[in-house]
C-alpha positions as CSV (number, residue, x, y, z in Angstrom):
1,M,14.1,5.4,3.3
2,N,10.6,7.0,3.0
3,Q,7.7,4.9,3.9
4,V,3.9,5.3,3.6
5,F,2.5,5.8,7.1
6,V,-1.1,6.0,8.3
7,R,-2.9,8.4,10.6
8,P,-6.0,6.3,11.3
9,E,-7.7,9.1,13.2
10,H,-7.7,11.2,10.0
11,C,-9.3,8.5,7.7
12,L,-12.8,9.3,6.6
13,G,-13.2,6.0,4.7
14,C,-13.7,7.8,1.4
15,R,-11.6,5.3,-0.5
16,S,-9.9,7.9,-2.6
17,C,-6.6,6.1,-2.0
18,E,-8.1,2.8,-3.4
19,I,-9.4,4.6,-6.5
20,A,-6.1,6.4,-7.1
21,C,-4.2,3.2,-6.8
22,A,-6.4,1.3,-9.3
23,V,-6.2,4.2,-11.7
24,Q,-2.4,4.4,-11.4
25,H,-2.2,0.6,-12.2
26,S,-4.6,0.9,-15.2
27,Q,-3.6,1.0,-18.8
28,S,-5.2,4.4,-19.4
29,K,-4.0,6.1,-16.2
30,T,-7.3,8.0,-16.1
31,L,-10.4,7.4,-14.0
32,F,-12.8,7.3,-16.9
33,G,-10.5,5.1,-18.9
34,A,-9.9,2.7,-16.0
35,V,-13.6,2.2,-15.4
36,L,-14.1,1.0,-19.0
37,E,-11.0,-1.3,-19.0
38,E,-11.4,-5.1,-19.0
39,P,-10.2,-6.6,-16.9
40,R,-10.6,-3.8,-14.4
41,P,-7.4,-2.5,-12.7
42,Q,-6.8,-3.7,-9.2
43,K,-6.1,-1.6,-6.1
44,R,-3.2,-2.4,-3.8
45,V,-4.4,-0.4,-0.8
46,F,-7.5,-1.4,1.2
47,V,-9.7,0.7,3.4
48,E,-11.0,-1.5,6.2
49,A,-13.7,-0.8,8.7
50,A,-14.4,-2.0,12.2
51,G,-17.6,-0.4,13.4
52,S,-17.2,3.3,12.9
53,F,-13.4,3.1,12.7
54,R,-11.8,3.1,9.3
55,M,-8.2,2.7,8.3
56,P,-6.2,2.3,5.1
57,V,-4.1,-0.9,5.1
58,V,-1.0,-0.7,2.9
59,C,2.0,-2.9,2.2
60,R,4.7,-2.2,4.7
61,H,7.6,-3.4,2.4
62,C,8.8,-5.2,5.6
63,E,12.5,-5.3,6.2
64,D,12.1,-9.0,7.0
65,A,9.3,-9.5,4.4
66,P,7.4,-12.8,5.0
67,C,6.0,-12.6,1.5
68,L,9.5,-12.4,0.0
69,A,10.7,-15.3,2.1
70,A,7.7,-17.4,1.1
71,C,8.0,-16.8,-2.6
72,I,9.2,-20.1,-4.1
73,A,9.3,-18.9,-7.7
74,G,11.6,-15.9,-7.2
75,C,8.8,-13.6,-8.3
76,L,9.2,-11.2,-5.4
77,Y,12.5,-9.3,-4.9
78,R,13.8,-6.3,-3.1
79,D,14.6,-3.4,-5.4
80,E,17.5,-0.9,-5.1
81,K,15.3,1.4,-3.0
82,G,14.4,-1.3,-0.6
83,F,10.9,-2.0,-1.7
84,V,9.5,-5.5,-2.2
85,R,8.4,-5.8,-5.8
86,R,7.4,-8.6,-8.2
87,K,8.4,-9.9,-11.6
88,K,5.0,-10.9,-12.8
89,E,6.4,-13.2,-15.5
90,R,7.9,-15.4,-12.8
91,C,4.8,-15.8,-10.7
92,I,3.4,-19.3,-10.7
93,G,0.2,-18.6,-8.8
94,C,1.1,-20.7,-5.7
95,W,-0.2,-18.0,-3.4
96,S,2.5,-18.6,-0.8
97,C,3.0,-14.8,-0.6
98,I,-0.7,-14.3,0.1
99,M,-0.6,-16.7,2.9
100,A,2.6,-15.3,4.4
101,C,1.6,-11.6,4.4
102,P,0.6,-10.6,7.9
103,F,-1.4,-7.6,6.7
104,G,-3.4,-9.3,4.0
105,V,-2.3,-6.8,1.3
106,V,-1.0,-9.3,-1.2
107,T,-3.9,-10.4,-3.4
108,R,-4.3,-12.2,-6.7
109,D,-5.2,-11.2,-10.2
110,R,-8.1,-13.4,-11.0
111,H,-7.6,-13.1,-14.8
112,K,-3.9,-13.7,-15.0
113,Q,-3.7,-16.0,-11.9
114,I,-0.7,-14.1,-10.5
115,A,0.0,-12.3,-7.2
116,V,-0.7,-8.5,-7.0
117,K,1.0,-6.3,-4.4
118,C,1.9,-2.6,-3.9
119,D,4.9,-1.5,-6.0
120,R,5.0,1.9,-4.1
121,C,4.2,3.6,-7.4
122,H,8.0,3.3,-8.0
123,K,7.8,5.5,-11.1
124,L,6.2,8.4,-9.2
125,E,7.8,10.7,-6.6
126,V,4.7,10.4,-4.3
127,P,2.6,7.2,-4.4
128,A,-0.9,7.7,-5.9
129,C,-2.6,6.7,-2.6
130,V,-0.8,9.3,-0.7
131,A,-1.3,12.0,-3.3
132,A,-5.1,11.3,-3.4
133,C,-5.8,11.3,0.3
134,P,-7.8,14.4,1.1
135,T,-7.2,14.3,4.8
136,K,-3.5,13.3,4.7
137,A,-4.4,10.1,6.6
138,L,-1.7,8.5,4.3
139,F,1.6,10.3,4.2
140,L,5.2,9.8,3.2
141,A,7.8,10.1,5.9
142,D,11.3,9.0,6.7
143,V,11.3,5.8,8.7
144,D,13.8,7.2,11.2
145,A,12.1,10.6,11.6
146,F,8.6,9.2,12.1
147,P,9.1,7.9,15.7
148,K,10.6,11.3,16.7
149,E,7.5,13.1,15.3
150,R,5.2,10.8,17.2
151,R,7.0,11.4,20.4
152,K,6.7,15.2,19.8
153,Q,3.0,14.9,19.2
154,L,2.5,12.9,22.4
155,V,4.3,15.6,24.4
156,L,2.2,18.3,22.8
157,R,-1.0,16.5,23.5
158,E,0.0,15.9,27.1
159,A,1.0,19.6,27.5
160,E,-2.4,20.7,26.2
161,G,-4.2,18.4,28.7
162,V,-2.4,19.9,31.7
């Protein structure tokens, strides 16, 4: 299964991922159209800062998803690809999923009073946030291949330092 991973050291804090996410979830699917929409489309990725350090925070679609377990209305479910998605018509606005998410990426739609979370842009081959990232701080990788690549990078860094 491919997952969105983050290279925090590459993030400039430009928020291109946030904008692309909001546009993708807009009615018009265009930046200029999205800006004029009421209510404004909501992002599902969040660039957070701590001092000079910036990092995009995205839904992990956890294997043991606390938000899914907390959903008392059956609004959240796992799709055939393994992603945690929602049936907005079933959401009752109890916010259990918001309280349960350890990453703080489940939010609420203030106008419709329903939960909002990343759907991994399930209709696109590459999520909008990943496609929009100019530095490739967000990237798509196989969950099983990612640790191997990290180990390889560690060895290469150590070899350069010798």
